[in-house]
C-alpha positions in Angstrom: 7.8 -2.8 -1.6 9.3 -1.7 1.7 6.6 -0.8 4.4 7.6 0.9 7.6 5.2 1.6 10.5 4.6 4.4 12.8 2.7 3.2 15.9 -0.2 5.3 17.1 -2.9 4.9 19.7 -6.1 4.5 17.7 -9.0 2.2 17.8 -9.6 2.1 14.1 -8.4 -1.2 12.6 -5.8 -1.5 9.8 -6.3 -4.2 7.2 -3.6 -4.3 4.6 -3.1 -6.2 1.3 -0.7 -5.9 -1.6 -1.0 -6.7 -5.3 2.2 -5.7 -7.1 2.6 -1.9 -6.8 -1.0 -1.6 -5.4 -1.5 -1.3 -1.7 -5.0 -1.8 -0.3 -5.6 -0.1 3.0 -9.0 -0.9 4.6 -10.6 -1.4 1.1 -9.0 1.8 -0.2 -7.0 0.9 -3.3 -3.8 3.0 -3.7 -2.2 2.4 -7.1 1.5 3.4 -6.9 2.5 1.8 -10.2 2.9 5.1 -12.0 5.5 6.4 -9.6 8.8 6.4 -11.5 12.1 5.4 -10.0 13.7 8.2 -8.0 10.4 10.1 -7.6 8.4 11.0 -4.5 4.6 11.2 -4.1 3.5 13.7 -1.4 1.2 12.2 1.2 -1.3 15.0 0.5 -1.7 13.7 -3.1 -2.6 10.2 -1.9 -5.5 10.9 0.3 -5.2 8.0 2.7 -5.1 8.8 6.4 -2.9 5.7 7.2 -0.1 6.8 4.9 2.0 9.1 7.1 4.9 10.1 4.9 5.6 10.8 1.3 5.9 7.6 -0.8 9.2 7.1 -2.7 10.5 4.7 -5.3 14.2 4.0 -4.7 16.1 1.7 -7.0 12.8 0.2 -8.2 11.4 -0.4 -4.7 8.4 1.5 -3.3 9.0 2.8 0.2 6.0 3.9 2.4 5.3 4.5 6.0 1.9 3.6 7.5 0.3 4.4 10.8 0.0 1.2 12.9 -3.0 1.6 15.2 -2.9 -0.1 18.6 -4.8 -0.3 21.8 -3.9 1.1 25.3 -1.3 -1.7 26.1 0.6 -2.5 22.9 3.1 -5.4 23.0 6.8 -4.6 22.2 6.2 -6.0 18.7 3.5 -3.4 18.1 5.3 -0.5 19.8 8.5 -1.2 17.9 7.3 -2.9 14.7 9.6 -4.5 12.2 9.4 -3.3 8.6 7.8 -5.5 5.9 10.4 -5.9 3.2 9.1 -7.2 -0.1 6.0 -8.8 1.4 4.1 -11.2 -0.9 0.9 -10.3 -2.7 -2.3 -10.9 -0.7 -3.3 -9.9 2.8 -0.4 -8.9 5.0 0.0 -10.0 8.6 0.6 -7.0 10.8 2.2 -6.8 14.3 -1.1 -5.6 15.7 -3.0 -8.8 14.9 -3.4 -10.9 18.1 -0.4 -9.4 19.8 -1.8 -6.9 22.3 -2.0 -7.6 26.0 
């Protein structure tokens, strides 16, 4: 799984976890296991407000972009977040956790 972020000024928190091809976004379970290689799933078919672009599976790897909420004074780490590449299963540490000024 390859997760990219799109920072956005928003007070709503983001809690993210992974279990294989399942991504859990604020307790919303999004099962992407049925997406075949080379295919794309439109964001409108997913129904989660944090997924900001179509999800793709490229060479066996899921690629998704999530909105990354932040407060009024985000740190550089939050404003320009690094991608999460092949994160482990479990709760994922995000740049917005304890990094804002």
